[in-house]
mmCIF file of the C-alpha atoms, coordinates in Angstrom:
data_MODEL
# 
_entry.id   MODEL 
# 
loop_
_atom_site.group_PDB 
_atom_site.id 
_atom_site.type_symbol 
_atom_site.label_atom_id 
_atom_site.label_alt_id 
_atom_site.label_comp_id 
_atom_site.label_asym_id 
_atom_site.label_entity_id 
_atom_site.label_seq_id 
_atom_site.pdbx_PDB_ins_code 
_atom_site.Cartn_x 
_atom_site.Cartn_y 
_atom_site.Cartn_z 
_atom_site.occupancy 
_atom_site.B_iso_or_equiv 
_atom_site.pdbx_formal_charge 
_atom_site.auth_seq_id 
_atom_site.auth_comp_id 
_atom_site.auth_asym_id 
_atom_site.auth_atom_id 
_atom_site.pdbx_PDB_model_num 
ATOM 1  C CA . UNK A 1 1  ? 9.614   -24.560 -17.559 1.00 0.00 ? 1  UNK A CA 1 
ATOM 2  C CA . UNK A 1 2  ? 11.432  -22.066 -19.746 1.00 0.00 ? 2  UNK A CA 1 
ATOM 3  C CA . UNK A 1 3  ? 10.062  -18.589 -20.420 1.00 0.00 ? 3  UNK A CA 1 
ATOM 4  C CA . UNK A 1 4  ? 8.901   -18.196 -24.038 1.00 0.00 ? 4  UNK A CA 1 
ATOM 5  C CA . UNK A 1 5  ? 11.294  -15.966 -25.988 1.00 0.00 ? 5  UNK A CA 1 
ATOM 6  C CA . UNK A 1 6  ? 8.715   -13.235 -26.696 1.00 0.00 ? 6  UNK A CA 1 
ATOM 7  C CA . UNK A 1 7  ? 7.917   -12.953 -22.959 1.00 0.00 ? 7  UNK A CA 1 
ATOM 8  C CA . UNK A 1 8  ? 11.506  -12.842 -21.716 1.00 0.00 ? 8  UNK A CA 1 
ATOM 9  C CA . UNK A 1 9  ? 12.297  -9.291  -20.535 1.00 0.00 ? 9  UNK A CA 1 
ATOM 10 C CA . UNK A 1 10 ? 15.694  -9.227  -22.233 1.00 0.00 ? 10 UNK A CA 1 
ATOM 11 C CA . UNK A 1 11 ? 14.198  -10.063 -25.660 1.00 0.00 ? 11 UNK A CA 1 
ATOM 12 C CA . UNK A 1 12 ? 12.277  -8.055  -28.250 1.00 0.00 ? 12 UNK A CA 1 
ATOM 13 C CA . UNK A 1 13 ? 8.516   -7.947  -27.513 1.00 0.00 ? 13 UNK A CA 1 
ATOM 14 C CA . UNK A 1 14 ? 7.709   -8.204  -31.208 1.00 0.00 ? 14 UNK A CA 1 
ATOM 15 C CA . UNK A 1 15 ? 9.882   -11.002 -32.606 1.00 0.00 ? 15 UNK A CA 1 
ATOM 16 C CA . UNK A 1 16 ? 11.273  -12.685 -29.481 1.00 0.00 ? 16 UNK A CA 1 
ATOM 17 C CA . UNK A 1 17 ? 14.824  -12.180 -30.727 1.00 0.00 ? 17 UNK A CA 1 
ATOM 18 C CA . UNK A 1 18 ? 17.725  -10.620 -28.879 1.00 0.00 ? 18 UNK A CA 1 
ATOM 19 C CA . UNK A 1 19 ? 17.295  -6.975  -27.933 1.00 0.00 ? 19 UNK A CA 1 
ATOM 20 C CA . UNK A 1 20 ? 17.796  -4.636  -30.902 1.00 0.00 ? 20 UNK A CA 1 
ATOM 21 C CA . UNK A 1 21 ? 16.864  -1.128  -32.011 1.00 0.00 ? 21 UNK A CA 1 
ATOM 22 C CA . UNK A 1 22 ? 13.136  -0.381  -32.244 1.00 0.00 ? 22 UNK A CA 1 
ATOM 23 C CA . UNK A 1 23 ? 13.644  0.753   -35.834 1.00 0.00 ? 23 UNK A CA 1 
ATOM 24 C CA . UNK A 1 24 ? 14.468  -2.824  -36.899 1.00 0.00 ? 24 UNK A CA 1 
ATOM 25 C CA . UNK A 1 25 ? 10.720  -3.520  -37.211 1.00 0.00 ? 25 UNK A CA 1 
ATOM 26 C CA . UNK A 1 26 ? 8.867   -1.440  -39.760 1.00 0.00 ? 26 UNK A CA 1 
ATOM 27 C CA . UNK A 1 27 ? 5.463   -2.686  -38.613 1.00 0.00 ? 27 UNK A CA 1 
ATOM 28 C CA . UNK A 1 28 ? 5.821   -2.247  -34.860 1.00 0.00 ? 28 UNK A CA 1 
ATOM 29 C CA . UNK A 1 29 ? 8.365   -1.481  -32.177 1.00 0.00 ? 29 UNK A CA 1 
ATOM 30 C CA . UNK A 1 30 ? 8.987   -2.221  -28.514 1.00 0.00 ? 30 UNK A CA 1 
ATOM 31 C CA . UNK A 1 31 ? 8.105   1.415   -27.768 1.00 0.00 ? 31 UNK A CA 1 
ATOM 32 C CA . UNK A 1 32 ? 4.776   1.043   -29.597 1.00 0.00 ? 32 UNK A CA 1 
ATOM 33 C CA . UNK A 1 33 ? 4.039   -2.195  -27.732 1.00 0.00 ? 33 UNK A CA 1 
ATOM 34 C CA . UNK A 1 34 ? 4.773   -0.530  -24.387 1.00 0.00 ? 34 UNK A CA 1 
ATOM 35 C CA . UNK A 1 35 ? 2.667   2.521   -25.284 1.00 0.00 ? 35 UNK A CA 1 
ATOM 36 C CA . UNK A 1 36 ? -0.240  0.270   -26.260 1.00 0.00 ? 36 UNK A CA 1 
ATOM 37 C CA . UNK A 1 37 ? 0.060   -1.683  -22.995 1.00 0.00 ? 37 UNK A CA 1 
ATOM 38 C CA . UNK A 1 38 ? 0.191   1.545   -20.958 1.00 0.00 ? 38 UNK A CA 1 
ATOM 39 C CA . UNK A 1 39 ? -2.908  2.888   -22.717 1.00 0.00 ? 39 UNK A CA 1 
ATOM 40 C CA . UNK A 1 40 ? -4.750  -0.395  -22.138 1.00 0.00 ? 40 UNK A CA 1 
ATOM 41 C CA . UNK A 1 41 ? -3.824  -0.360  -18.445 1.00 0.00 ? 41 UNK A CA 1 
ATOM 42 C CA . UNK A 1 42 ? -4.844  3.296   -18.138 1.00 0.00 ? 42 UNK A CA 1 
ATOM 43 C CA . UNK A 1 43 ? -8.306  2.516   -19.473 1.00 0.00 ? 43 UNK A CA 1 
ATOM 44 C CA . UNK A 1 44 ? -8.775  -0.538  -17.225 1.00 0.00 ? 44 UNK A CA 1 
ATOM 45 C CA . UNK A 1 45 ? -11.308 0.146   -14.485 1.00 0.00 ? 45 UNK A CA 1 
ATOM 46 C CA . UNK A 1 46 ? -11.077 -2.057  -11.421 1.00 0.00 ? 46 UNK A CA 1 
ATOM 47 C CA . UNK A 1 47 ? -14.336 -2.742  -9.623  1.00 0.00 ? 47 UNK A CA 1 
ATOM 48 C CA . UNK A 1 48 ? -14.269 -3.592  -5.941  1.00 0.00 ? 48 UNK A CA 1 
ATOM 49 C CA . UNK A 1 49 ? -16.775 -6.105  -4.502  1.00 0.00 ? 49 UNK A CA 1 
ATOM 50 C CA . UNK A 1 50 ? -19.326 -3.378  -3.714  1.00 0.00 ? 50 UNK A CA 1 
ATOM 51 C CA . UNK A 1 51 ? -19.085 -1.961  -7.244  1.00 0.00 ? 51 UNK A CA 1 
ATOM 52 C CA . UNK A 1 52 ? -16.807 0.962   -6.359  1.00 0.00 ? 52 UNK A CA 1 
ATOM 53 C CA . UNK A 1 53 ? -14.036 1.891   -8.759  1.00 0.00 ? 53 UNK A CA 1 
ATOM 54 C CA . UNK A 1 54 ? -11.367 3.022   -6.287  1.00 0.00 ? 54 UNK A CA 1 
ATOM 55 C CA . UNK A 1 55 ? -9.973  1.752   -3.010  1.00 0.00 ? 55 UNK A CA 1 
ATOM 56 C CA . UNK A 1 56 ? -10.992 5.017   -1.316  1.00 0.00 ? 56 UNK A CA 1 
ATOM 57 C CA . UNK A 1 57 ? -14.609 4.608   -2.455  1.00 0.00 ? 57 UNK A CA 1 
ATOM 58 C CA . UNK A 1 58 ? -14.593 0.973   -1.329  1.00 0.00 ? 58 UNK A CA 1 
ATOM 59 C CA . UNK A 1 59 ? -13.299 2.015   2.108   1.00 0.00 ? 59 UNK A CA 1 
ATOM 60 C CA . UNK A 1 60 ? -15.972 4.695   2.483   1.00 0.00 ? 60 UNK A CA 1 
ATOM 61 C CA . UNK A 1 61 ? -18.722 2.290   1.397   1.00 0.00 ? 61 UNK A CA 1 
ATOM 62 C CA . UNK A 1 62 ? -17.529 -0.320  3.892   1.00 0.00 ? 62 UNK A CA 1 
ATOM 63 C CA . UNK A 1 63 ? -16.933 1.930   6.894   1.00 0.00 ? 63 UNK A CA 1 
ATOM 64 C CA . UNK A 1 64 ? -19.572 4.635   6.378   1.00 0.00 ? 64 UNK A CA 1 
ATOM 65 C CA . UNK A 1 65 ? -22.568 2.811   4.907   1.00 0.00 ? 65 UNK A CA 1 
ATOM 66 C CA . UNK A 1 66 ? -25.134 5.583   5.340   1.00 0.00 ? 66 UNK A CA 1 
# 
């Protein structure tokens, strides 16, 4: 199964075409797409099975349940 053009790492995130300067798109750029993805990932909160939001908190809850 071939990778769709817009998901291929060597292609433009916006149009799926060959890599080109970010300024070729007036409505969006690869840099803007990456910044948006980074911001989304930064705001993502992972919850561990016990409800903790970090691996350290999950470890403490599992090994020191007092």
